[in-house]
C-alpha positions in Angstrom: -86.0 85.9 -6.5 -89.8 86.4 -6.7 -89.7 84.4 -10.0 -88.4 81.2 -8.2 -90.9 81.5 -5.5 -93.8 81.9 -8.0 -92.4 79.0 -10.0 -92.3 76.8 -6.9 -95.9 77.8 -6.0 -97.1 77.0 -9.5 -95.5 73.6 -9.4 -96.9 72.8 -5.9 -100.4 74.1 -6.8 -100.6 72.2 -10.1 -99.2 69.1 -8.5 -101.9 69.3 -5.8 -104.6 69.7 -8.5 -103.1 66.7 -10.4 -103.0 64.4 -7.5 -106.5 65.5 -6.3 -107.9 64.7 -9.7 -106.2 61.3 -9.8 -107.2 60.5 -6.3 -110.9 61.2 -6.9 -111.5 59.4 -10.2 -115.0 58.0 -10.6 -113.7 54.6 -11.8 -111.8 54.2 -8.6 -112.8 53.8 -5.0 -116.3 55.2 -4.1 -115.0 56.8 -0.9 -111.8 58.3 -2.4 -113.0 61.8 -1.7 -113.3 61.0 2.0 -109.8 59.6 2.0 -108.6 62.9 0.4 -110.3 64.9 3.1 -108.7 62.7 5.8 -105.3 63.1 4.2 -105.6 66.9 4.1 -106.9 66.9 7.7 -104.0 64.8 8.8 -101.5 67.3 7.3 -103.3 70.2 8.8 -103.3 68.4 12.2 -99.5 67.8 11.9 -99.0 71.5 11.1 -101.1 72.5 14.2 -99.0 70.2 16.4 -95.8 71.7 15.1 -97.1 75.2 15.7 -98.0 74.3 19.3 -94.6 72.6 19.8 -92.7 75.7 18.8 -94.7 77.8 21.2 -97.4 79.6 19.3 -99.9 81.2 21.8 -103.1 79.2 22.1 -106.2 79.2 24.3 -108.9 76.5 24.3 -111.5 79.1 23.5 -109.8 79.6 20.1 -111.2 76.2 19.1 -114.8 77.3 19.8 -114.3 80.6 18.0 -112.9 79.0 14.9 -115.3 76.1 14.8 -117.9 77.7 12.3 -115.1 78.7 9.9 -113.5 75.3 10.2 -116.7 73.5 9.5 -117.4 75.5 6.4 -113.9 74.9 5.1 -114.2 71.1 5.6 -117.6 71.1 3.9 -116.2 73.0 1.0 -113.3 70.5 0.7 -115.7 67.6 0.7 -117.9 69.1 -1.9 -114.9 70.1 -4.0 -113.5 66.6 -3.9 -116.9 65.0 -4.7 -117.2 67.4 -7.6 -113.9 66.4 -9.0 -115.5 63.2 -10.2 -118.1 64.9 -12.3 -116.6 68.2 -13.6 -113.3 69.2 -15.3 -110.4 70.3 -13.2 -110.3 73.7 -14.8 -113.7 74.3 -13.5 -113.4 72.7 -10.1 -110.0 74.1 -9.1 -111.2 77.8 -8.8 -114.3 76.6 -7.0 -112.3 74.6 -4.5 -109.7 77.4 -4.0 -112.4 80.0 -3.4 -113.4 78.2 -0.2 -111.5 80.8 1.8 -113.7 83.5 0.4 -116.8 81.4 1.3 -115.6 81.0 4.8 -114.9 84.7 5.2 
């Protein structure tokens, strides 16, 4: 069973990289990287709303506690999407995906 889960993760991950690279082409829109960040933020916001709707415990102070980590994650996303215009995907993908380590 683990094989199918890992295959699905591989396809989703590579699809994400592919669409990120296509969406941030230098020949395209100059603000494409900002649109990518907004799309990712919208998906994360929808996920947060679903989690609140199903009853996940939440306190308003959690927002203040998580704000520095969230700001660093958003900054790393922006820099990663800007960098996609100028460097190869094989180089930028590990950089973008190490943002969690940077935040920690």
